[in-house]
Biotite code that builds the C-alpha atoms (Angstrom):
import biotite.structure as struc

atoms = struc.array([
    struc.Atom([-35.468, -24.930, -14.679], chain_id="A", res_id=1, res_name="MET", atom_name="CA", element="C"),
    struc.Atom([-31.667, -24.934, -14.711], chain_id="A", res_id=2, res_name="VAL", atom_name="CA", element="C"),
    struc.Atom([-31.615, -22.570, -17.699], chain_id="A", res_id=3, res_name="ASP", atom_name="CA", element="C"),
    struc.Atom([-33.602, -19.946, -15.805], chain_id="A", res_id=4, res_name="ILE", atom_name="CA", element="C"),
    struc.Atom([-31.137, -20.078, -12.918], chain_id="A", res_id=5, res_name="GLY", atom_name="CA", element="C"),
    struc.Atom([-28.174, -19.702, -15.246], chain_id="A", res_id=6, res_name="LEU", atom_name="CA", element="C"),
    struc.Atom([-29.734, -16.758, -17.067], chain_id="A", res_id=7, res_name="TYR", atom_name="CA", element="C"),
    struc.Atom([-30.569, -15.123, -13.747], chain_id="A", res_id=8, res_name="LEU", atom_name="CA", element="C"),
    struc.Atom([-26.981, -15.663, -12.565], chain_id="A", res_id=9, res_name="ALA", atom_name="CA", element="C"),
    struc.Atom([-25.635, -14.154, -15.801], chain_id="A", res_id=10, res_name="TYR", atom_name="CA", element="C"),
    struc.Atom([-27.942, -11.145, -15.441], chain_id="A", res_id=11, res_name="ALA", atom_name="CA", element="C"),
    struc.Atom([-26.879, -10.605, -11.829], chain_id="A", res_id=12, res_name="LEU", atom_name="CA", element="C"),
    struc.Atom([-23.227, -10.954, -12.790], chain_id="A", res_id=13, res_name="LEU", atom_name="CA", element="C"),
    struc.Atom([-23.610, -8.310, -15.504], chain_id="A", res_id=14, res_name="ILE", atom_name="CA", element="C"),
    struc.Atom([-25.415, -5.988, -13.092], chain_id="A", res_id=15, res_name="ILE", atom_name="CA", element="C"),
    struc.Atom([-22.654, -6.465, -10.506], chain_id="A", res_id=16, res_name="ALA", atom_name="CA", element="C"),
    struc.Atom([-19.919, -5.776, -13.072], chain_id="A", res_id=17, res_name="MET", atom_name="CA", element="C"),
    struc.Atom([-21.654, -2.657, -14.359], chain_id="A", res_id=18, res_name="LEU", atom_name="CA", element="C"),
    struc.Atom([-22.222, -1.330, -10.858], chain_id="A", res_id=19, res_name="SER", atom_name="CA", element="C"),
    struc.Atom([-18.585, -2.041, -9.963], chain_id="A", res_id=20, res_name="ALA", atom_name="CA", element="C"),
    struc.Atom([-17.546, 0.233, -12.831], chain_id="A", res_id=21, res_name="VAL", atom_name="CA", element="C"),
    struc.Atom([-20.302, 2.858, -12.859], chain_id="A", res_id=22, res_name="LEU", atom_name="CA", element="C"),
    struc.Atom([-20.529, 3.747, -9.160], chain_id="A", res_id=23, res_name="PHE", atom_name="CA", element="C"),
    struc.Atom([-16.810, 4.568, -8.773], chain_id="A", res_id=24, res_name="PRO", atom_name="CA", element="C"),
    struc.Atom([-16.941, 6.538, -12.041], chain_id="A", res_id=25, res_name="ALA", atom_name="CA", element="C"),
    struc.Atom([-19.874, 8.621, -10.784], chain_id="A", res_id=26, res_name="VAL", atom_name="CA", element="C"),
    struc.Atom([-18.108, 9.142, -7.460], chain_id="A", res_id=27, res_name="TYR", atom_name="CA", element="C"),
    struc.Atom([-14.969, 10.310, -9.260], chain_id="A", res_id=28, res_name="MET", atom_name="CA", element="C"),
    struc.Atom([-16.976, 12.784, -11.333], chain_id="A", res_id=29, res_name="LEU", atom_name="CA", element="C"),
    struc.Atom([-18.567, 14.230, -8.193], chain_id="A", res_id=30, res_name="ARG", atom_name="CA", element="C"),
    struc.Atom([-15.252, 14.477, -6.309], chain_id="A", res_id=31, res_name="HIS", atom_name="CA", element="C"),
    struc.Atom([-12.763, 15.721, -8.880], chain_id="A", res_id=32, res_name="LEU", atom_name="CA", element="C"),
    struc.Atom([-10.056, 16.610, -6.338], chain_id="A", res_id=33, res_name="GLU", atom_name="CA", element="C"),
    struc.Atom([-9.879, 13.017, -5.111], chain_id="A", res_id=34, res_name="GLU", atom_name="CA", element="C"),
    struc.Atom([-10.129, 11.767, -8.689], chain_id="A", res_id=35, res_name="ALA", atom_name="CA", element="C"),
    struc.Atom([-7.034, 13.739, -9.635], chain_id="A", res_id=36, res_name="ARG", atom_name="CA", element="C"),
    struc.Atom([-5.036, 11.957, -6.931], chain_id="A", res_id=37, res_name="LYS", atom_name="CA", element="C"),
    struc.Atom([-6.252, 8.564, -8.122], chain_id="A", res_id=38, res_name="VAL", atom_name="CA", element="C"),
    struc.Atom([-5.527, 9.361, -11.763], chain_id="A", res_id=39, res_name="LEU", atom_name="CA", element="C"),
    struc.Atom([-2.007, 10.524, -10.868], chain_id="A", res_id=40, res_name="ILE", atom_name="CA", element="C"),
    struc.Atom([-1.425, 7.214, -9.073], chain_id="A", res_id=41, res_name="GLY", atom_name="CA", element="C"),
    struc.Atom([-2.706, 5.242, -12.060], chain_id="A", res_id=42, res_name="ILE", atom_name="CA", element="C"),
    struc.Atom([-0.498, 7.339, -14.342], chain_id="A", res_id=43, res_name="GLY", atom_name="CA", element="C"),
    struc.Atom([2.572, 6.581, -12.220], chain_id="A", res_id=44, res_name="VAL", atom_name="CA", element="C"),
    struc.Atom([1.821, 2.847, -12.394], chain_id="A", res_id=45, res_name="ILE", atom_name="CA", element="C"),
    struc.Atom([1.422, 3.078, -16.189], chain_id="A", res_id=46, res_name="ILE", atom_name="CA", element="C"),
    struc.Atom([4.759, 4.910, -16.478], chain_id="A", res_id=47, res_name="VAL", atom_name="CA", element="C"),
    struc.Atom([6.437, 2.227, -14.342], chain_id="A", res_id=48, res_name="ILE", atom_name="CA", element="C"),
    struc.Atom([4.895, -0.474, -16.540], chain_id="A", res_id=49, res_name="ALA", atom_name="CA", element="C"),
    struc.Atom([6.144, 1.210, -19.727], chain_id="A", res_id=50, res_name="VAL", atom_name="CA", element="C"),
    struc.Atom([9.649, 1.628, -18.289], chain_id="A", res_id=51, res_name="ILE", atom_name="CA", element="C"),
    struc.Atom([9.617, -2.017, -17.173], chain_id="A", res_id=52, res_name="SER", atom_name="CA", element="C"),
    struc.Atom([8.578, -3.131, -20.657], chain_id="A", res_id=53, res_name="TYR", atom_name="CA", element="C"),
    struc.Atom([11.295, -1.169, -22.430], chain_id="A", res_id=54, res_name="PHE", atom_name="CA", element="C"),
    struc.Atom([14.002, -2.333, -20.025], chain_id="A", res_id=55, res_name="THR", atom_name="CA", element="C"),
    struc.Atom([12.988, -5.990, -20.332], chain_id="A", res_id=56, res_name="ALA", atom_name="CA", element="C"),
    struc.Atom([15.036, -8.244, -22.537], chain_id="A", res_id=57, res_name="SER", atom_name="CA", element="C"),
    struc.Atom([13.413, -10.479, -25.099], chain_id="A", res_id=58, res_name="GLY", atom_name="CA", element="C"),
    struc.Atom([16.322, -12.895, -25.099], chain_id="A", res_id=59, res_name="ASP", atom_name="CA", element="C"),
    struc.Atom([16.098, -16.498, -24.014], chain_id="A", res_id=60, res_name="PHE", atom_name="CA", element="C"),
    struc.Atom([18.537, -17.063, -21.176], chain_id="A", res_id=61, res_name="TYR", atom_name="CA", element="C"),
    struc.Atom([18.600, -20.831, -21.484], chain_id="A", res_id=62, res_name="PHE", atom_name="CA", element="C"),
    struc.Atom([19.455, -22.309, -24.869], chain_id="A", res_id=63, res_name="PRO", atom_name="CA", element="C"),
    struc.Atom([16.797, -24.592, -26.275], chain_id="A", res_id=64, res_name="GLY", atom_name="CA", element="C"),
    struc.Atom([13.982, -23.388, -24.026], chain_id="A", res_id=65, res_name="ILE", atom_name="CA", element="C"),
    struc.Atom([12.191, -21.652, -26.891], chain_id="A", res_id=66, res_name="GLU", atom_name="CA", element="C"),
    struc.Atom([11.593, -25.035, -28.536], chain_id="A", res_id=67, res_name="ASN", atom_name="CA", element="C"),
    struc.Atom([10.679, -26.810, -25.321], chain_id="A", res_id=68, res_name="LYS", atom_name="CA", element="C"),
    struc.Atom([8.302, -24.222, -23.821], chain_id="A", res_id=69, res_name="MET", atom_name="CA", element="C"),
    struc.Atom([6.843, -22.710, -27.028], chain_id="A", res_id=70, res_name="ASN", atom_name="CA", element="C"),
    struc.Atom([7.399, -19.129, -25.847], chain_id="A", res_id=71, res_name="TYR", atom_name="CA", element="C"),
    struc.Atom([7.788, -16.403, -28.414], chain_id="A", res_id=72, res_name="SER", atom_name="CA", element="C"),
    struc.Atom([10.235, -13.567, -27.992], chain_id="A", res_id=73, res_name="GLN", atom_name="CA", element="C"),
    struc.Atom([7.321, -11.213, -27.247], chain_id="A", res_id=74, res_name="GLN", atom_name="CA", element="C"),
    struc.Atom([6.060, -13.516, -24.487], chain_id="A", res_id=75, res_name="ALA", atom_name="CA", element="C"),
    struc.Atom([9.526, -13.624, -22.929], chain_id="A", res_id=76, res_name="VAL", atom_name="CA", element="C"),
    struc.Atom([9.702, -9.826, -23.075], chain_id="A", res_id=77, res_name="LYS", atom_name="CA", element="C"),
    struc.Atom([6.313, -9.518, -21.319], chain_id="A", res_id=78, res_name="LEU", atom_name="CA", element="C"),
    struc.Atom([7.415, -11.980, -18.643], chain_id="A", res_id=79, res_name="ILE", atom_name="CA", element="C"),
    struc.Atom([10.607, -9.977, -18.148], chain_id="A", res_id=80, res_name="GLY", atom_name="CA", element="C"),
    struc.Atom([8.590, -6.760, -17.920], chain_id="A", res_id=81, res_name="ALA", atom_name="CA", element="C"),
    struc.Atom([6.393, -8.308, -15.227], chain_id="A", res_id=82, res_name="GLY", atom_name="CA", element="C"),
    struc.Atom([9.444, -9.386, -13.252], chain_id="A", res_id=83, res_name="ILE", atom_name="CA", element="C"),
    struc.Atom([11.047, -5.941, -13.640], chain_id="A", res_id=84, res_name="ASN", atom_name="CA", element="C"),
    struc.Atom([7.853, -4.220, -12.506], chain_id="A", res_id=85, res_name="MET", atom_name="CA", element="C"),
    struc.Atom([7.517, -6.520, -9.493], chain_id="A", res_id=86, res_name="THR", atom_name="CA", element="C"),
    struc.Atom([11.093, -5.818, -8.428], chain_id="A", res_id=87, res_name="ILE", atom_name="CA", element="C"),
    struc.Atom([10.711, -2.066, -8.950], chain_id="A", res_id=88, res_name="PHE", atom_name="CA", element="C"),
    struc.Atom([7.397, -1.864, -7.069], chain_id="A", res_id=89, res_name="MET", atom_name="CA", element="C"),
    struc.Atom([8.798, -3.956, -4.210], chain_id="A", res_id=90, res_name="GLY", atom_name="CA", element="C"),
    struc.Atom([11.859, -1.746, -3.930], chain_id="A", res_id=91, res_name="ALA", atom_name="CA", element="C"),
    struc.Atom([9.667, 1.346, -4.072], chain_id="A", res_id=92, res_name="LEU", atom_name="CA", element="C"),
    struc.Atom([7.467, -0.031, -1.276], chain_id="A", res_id=93, res_name="ALA", atom_name="CA", element="C"),
    struc.Atom([10.483, -0.764, 0.930], chain_id="A", res_id=94, res_name="ILE", atom_name="CA", element="C"),
    struc.Atom([12.031, 2.650, 0.292], chain_id="A", res_id=95, res_name="ILE", atom_name="CA", element="C"),
    struc.Atom([8.720, 4.373, 1.026], chain_id="A", res_id=96, res_name="THR", atom_name="CA", element="C"),
    struc.Atom([8.216, 2.432, 4.258], chain_id="A", res_id=97, res_name="ALA", atom_name="CA", element="C"),
    struc.Atom([11.737, 3.217, 5.479], chain_id="A", res_id=98, res_name="VAL", atom_name="CA", element="C"),
    struc.Atom([11.384, 6.888, 4.510], chain_id="A", res_id=99, res_name="PHE", atom_name="CA", element="C"),
    struc.Atom([8.154, 7.357, 6.428], chain_id="A", res_id=100, res_name="PHE", atom_name="CA", element="C"),
    struc.Atom([9.432, 5.459, 9.462], chain_id="A", res_id=101, res_name="GLU", atom_name="CA", element="C"),
    struc.Atom([12.479, 7.713, 9.614], chain_id="A", res_id=102, res_name="VAL", atom_name="CA", element="C"),
    struc.Atom([10.297, 10.781, 9.038], chain_id="A", res_id=103, res_name="LYS", atom_name="CA", element="C"),
    struc.Atom([7.912, 9.752, 11.833], chain_id="A", res_id=104, res_name="ASN", atom_name="CA", element="C"),
    struc.Atom([10.830, 9.098, 14.193], chain_id="A", res_id=105, res_name="ALA", atom_name="CA", element="C"),
    struc.Atom([11.835, 12.765, 14.020], chain_id="A", res_id=106, res_name="PHE", atom_name="CA", element="C"),
    struc.Atom([8.312, 14.180, 14.427], chain_id="A", res_id=107, res_name="ASN", atom_name="CA", element="C"),
])
């Protein structure tokens, strides 16, 4: 009895995941003008991620931590890229908010 419930839950989970991917894809194909805006936004985020990765340092800042934490140089570089991207996106959000507030003040 429990097996049937688990298999039903797995089937419903797969259906939900497929519908979460397929319905937006079909909508994007039907509305190409809106899809272009979304794809440009995704492209900008990918460019920011690539820039963050290449500006990240793979160096260990604290001597001896590589032995204690078992982090590779690649893992440290990915962590640094995530921190760089968070800082850049936060700064971009603040700059955008200030820009539009100033713009709306003069309209």
